[in-house]
N, C-alpha and C positions, 0 to 999 in steps of 0.2 A: 429476393426476399421481400416482404411486404415493408411498407414505410411505418414506423413507430412514432407515436406522438410523445415528445419528452419535455421535461421541465427541469431547470436547474435551481435549486435552493442554496443561495450563497454564491455570488459572483465576483468574489474578490480575486486573489491570485489564482488559485487553483480552479475555482468555479467558473472563471472567465475563460479558462483553457477549455473545460467541459463545454461550455456555451459555444465556443469557437469550433471545436471539433464536431460537435452535433450539428452545428449550422452547415458544415460541409460534407457531412456524411450523407450519401445517397438514400440510405434506408432510415434516415431520421428527420423528423419534423419537429424543430424547436419551437414550441407552442408559447412557452412563458419561461420567466425567470423571476427570481425572488431575491431581495436583498435589503438590509436594514438602511443602507446608505442610498439616499435619493440621488446623489451625484453619480455614484457608480451604476445605479439601475438605469437612470436615463442614458448613460453613455453606452451600456450593453444593450439596451432595447434599441437605440437608434442604429448601432452598428449592424446588429443581426436581426432588425426588423421584426421584433418579436414583443409580446405582451409583458408588462412588469408589474409585480406586486410587492409591496412594502411588507405586507403580512404573508408570510408563506403559507398560512392556512387557506387563504383565498385561493391561491394557485393549486393547493391540493383538492379543493372543492370543485375545480373544473373537471368534469366527467370525461372529458376528450383526452386528457393526459394519462397515458398508461404507465410511464416510467419517470422516475426523478433521480437525478444525482444530487447527493446532499454533500455539500462542500463547505459547511460552516466549521467554526471552531470546535475542537474535540468535546468540550464540556457540553455543548449542545447536541451532539449527535444523537444520544438516545431518546430525548423528547421528540424531536423532529422526525426520526426514523419511525418510531412507534406511531405518531400521527399519520405519516405517510401509509404505513402498513394499515392502519385503521381504515384509511380511505381507499384501500384495495390497490394502492400502487406497487409496482415493482421498484426495487430501490438499490442503487449502488451508493454505498456510503464511502467517503474517502477514508483512508487509513488515518489513525487507528480506527477499528470499528467503534469503539466506544472508550470511555474513560475508565470503567471498571469491568471486572469479569461478569459481575452480577449484571450490569447493563447489557452486556454483549449477549449473555445467555437469554435474557428477557427478549432482546429483539429477535433472536433466531427462533425462539419458540413462537413468538407472535406471528412471525412470517410463515412459519409451518402451518400454523393453526388457521390463518387466513387464506393460505394457498398461493402466496405470492413469492417471487424470487428476491432473495437478499444476498447481493454481492458486495465484495469489499474491495477497495481501489488499491491494490498493491501493484502499482504500475511497473516496477522494475522486472516483474515477470514477463512482462511483455517486450522487454529490451530485446532486440534481435541478437545481440551478443550473449545474453543470458539464455535464450531460447537455444542458440548453437551449442553452448557449453553444457546444456542439458542433454542435447543430441549426442555430443562427443562422449560424455560419461556413460550414457546409455549404451553406446557402441563399444564400450571398454576400450577406448583410445589411450586412456591414462592408467587403465588398470582398476583396481579396487580403490575407492577413495579413502584416504586417510584423514585429511584435515583441509580446512578452508581458513584463510586469512583474508579479512576485509578492512578497508580504511575508508571512512565517509567523513571528511573533514571539511572546514570552511569557515568564512567569517559569520558572525552572529546576524541572523535576520530579524530585524525590529518587528516585523509583523507577527512573529510568533510570541504570544503572551500568556498562553494558559497551560503550556506544557514545556518539559525539558527536553534536552537533546536525545534522550534515549526513546522517549516514545515518538519523537518526531523524525529522528534519523535512523537510530540503530534498528528500528523495526523493519526497515526496508532490507538490510542485508540479513537479519535474522530470518526472515521469511524466505529470501533467495536461498540461504544455506538449506533450510527445511526442505525447499522445493528441489534443489539439486541433489542433496542427500537422499530423498524420499525415505527418511527414516524418522521415527518419534523421538522427542527430546526426553532425556532421562534428568539432566541436571543442568543448572545454570549457576555461575558465578560472576558477579559484577563488582566493580569498583567505579566510584564516580564522585564528582565534586563540582563545586561552583567557584569560579574566579571572578567573572565579570560582574560588576555593581549593577549593569544594566538587566541583568537576568536573575529572576526570582527562583529559577529552578537550576538543576545541574546543567553545566555547559560542557562538561566533558565526561566520557565513560570508556572503560575497558571491560569487555565482556568475554567470557568463555562458556561455550555450550557444548555438552557431551551428548551424543545421540546413541540410540540403541545398538548400532552396528560398531560402537566404540570410535567411531570417527568425531573429530573435535573441530569446532569452529571458534575462531578468535577474531574479536572486532574491536577497533578503535573508532570513535566518534568524537567529534567536538566542534564548537563553535568558536574556536580560538585561533584557527589557522588563517592567515590572510588570503589563501588561495584555495579554490575548490578543488577537491580530489575525490573520486568515486571509483573504487577498484576492488577487485576480489581475486584472490588466487586459490585454486583448488589443486592440492597435491594428491597424487595417486601412487600406486605401486610401480607403474610404468611411465610417469611423467607429470607434468604440470600444465594447468590451463591458467592463462591470466587474462582477465576480463577487465576493460575500461569501459564503464557504463556511459561516460560522457561521449566518449569518442565512437562508442559502439563497435569496438575492435576487440579482437581476440587472438592470443598467441598460444601456441601448443609447443612444449618443449619435451625431450625425452626421446623414448623408444620409437615412437611413431610421429616425431615432430613434423609438421606440416603448415603451409601457408594457408590460412583461412581467409576467404573472402566473404563479407557480409553485406547484404543489401539493407541499408539504413532505412528505417521505418519510424515514425513517431510512437513511442510506446502507448501514449494515451490513446491515440487514433485506434490502434489495435485492441486496446483494452475495451473501449466503448463499443467497437465493432462486435467484439466477442460477447459483451454483455447483451447487446440487443440481439444478437442470434439465440443466445439462452432464452430470451424472452420470448420470440417468436416461435422457437422450436419447443418451448416448455421444458428446458433441459437445466440440470444443475450448472451453474456458472462455473467457470474455470477457477475463480478464486471466490469460494462460498463464504458465508457467514461463519461457518465452522473454521475455515481456513483463517478468516480474521480473528476469531476468538484464540487460535493457536498462537499466532504472532503476538497478540496481546499478552497472552501468558508468558511469552519469553520476556518480554520487557518489564511485566510486572515481577517476574521471577528475579530478574536482574537488579531491579530497584530494592527489593526486599533482601537480596543477598548483600548489596552494598550496605544496607542499613544494619543488618545483622552480623555482618563480616563472617560469613559462612555460605557454603554452597547451598542452593535450594532445589530441592527435588520437586519435579512436577506434581507429584502425589501430594505435596504439601499444599497446593493450590486448589485441591478439590474441595 
């Protein structure tokens, strides 16, 4: 596969990792990075021997750059992605795709009109344990899927200032449930609240999602737990699949219980490789803008449900 010239806009926590992975990928050439912090910019440019811009628009004006990763705070996604599309760049925007449904829809429409690829960074889909769980479900190892129960908890991350725990954490598992079930969402019910003084948004949430095949997903997320846990269990008519995202491990219990061996890989590396392949082959990315919109719909429905104290149908968000 040919080498693709890439740039990264926003090289803080997640963006730094995008730059690191691109730098190491054989089919990527990290041409430039951008960040508003001069200190961060100098550190990344020195470490990865690349050009730095304090103004992301200067990066986008570089005609040699074909692809950009947008890794800035959520509230800036729309403006920067729209500018990147305007410059004819293929874009991978970190989750969530945008702050509002209207912004996401506008980004998707603009990418289609310009003829560029818009992908969303839902990295957990590339976790080898999630990939294996998908394979087992498709092979009917646990029979028909009945429900999924997920837990994504840990301490409050001070770097998150513009969104709450639902759009930051819950969106991961909601997207994974949608991916594993391969069914559209019909209804979402959520409860959430804020306990921590240092957080301006909700810091804990409990969410239930109903799917068209009548399967149910239940999720607990918070920034209150002193340890980090990332787990999901999928129950079927013939057994249970238990996934640990962090350990990249999977256990199967029931009628066809078996010992599962998984080759560990960095999910972000697999995600960026996949994105570049979609650009080179001019194919729909594994996680498209539409997939990002769907995940955003789920968290917005959960937030609306919590405020209105009632289940929210997806039809109400149209």
